[in-house]
C-alpha positions in Angstrom: 32.6 58.8 38.6 29.1 59.8 38.0 26.4 59.1 40.6 24.2 57.5 38.0 24.3 55.1 35.1 22.4 55.0 31.8 19.3 52.9 31.7 19.6 51.0 28.4 15.9 50.5 28.1 14.8 54.1 27.9 18.0 56.2 28.0 17.2 57.7 31.4 19.7 57.9 34.3 19.6 55.4 37.2 20.9 56.2 40.6 22.9 53.5 42.4 19.9 52.9 44.7 17.9 51.7 41.7 17.9 48.0 41.5 19.3 46.4 38.3 16.6 43.7 38.5 15.0 43.0 35.2 12.6 40.3 36.5 14.5 37.5 34.9 15.8 35.9 38.1 17.9 32.8 38.0 19.6 32.9 41.4 17.7 29.8 42.5 19.8 27.8 40.0 22.8 30.0 39.1 25.5 31.7 41.2 25.1 34.8 39.0 21.6 36.0 37.9 21.2 35.7 34.2 19.0 38.8 34.1 20.9 41.4 36.3 24.3 39.9 36.8 24.3 40.1 40.6 25.1 37.3 43.0 22.4 35.8 45.1 23.8 37.6 48.1 23.8 40.9 46.3 20.2 40.4 45.2 19.1 39.3 48.8 20.9 42.2 50.5 20.5 45.0 48.0 18.4 47.1 50.4 21.1 46.8 53.0 24.1 47.8 50.8 25.6 51.2 51.1 25.5 53.7 48.1 29.2 52.9 47.5 28.6 49.2 47.5 25.6 49.5 45.1 27.6 51.8 42.8 30.4 49.1 42.7 27.9 46.4 41.8 26.5 48.6 39.0 30.0 49.3 37.6 30.8 45.6 37.6 27.6 44.4 36.1 27.6 47.1 33.4 31.2 46.1 32.4 30.0 42.5 32.1 27.0 43.4 29.8 24.2 43.4 32.4 21.4 43.9 33.1 20.0 41.9 30.2 16.4 42.0 29.0 14.8 39.7 26.5 14.2 41.5 23.2 
């Protein structure tokens, strides 16, 4: 698997350390953020996750159609 994923906003590559946050947080009210697709625990602990854990989150959220930005 590649060490980066495609950024849908500008076609650049993102490394797993890049946060998928799109500043549309809903984790106060939802179990899964409507903007980035992460759980509240993943959002809160992002800086503490290993590269492998971050990569796994990116793979899951991309497969689910996240991150989402309003167009």
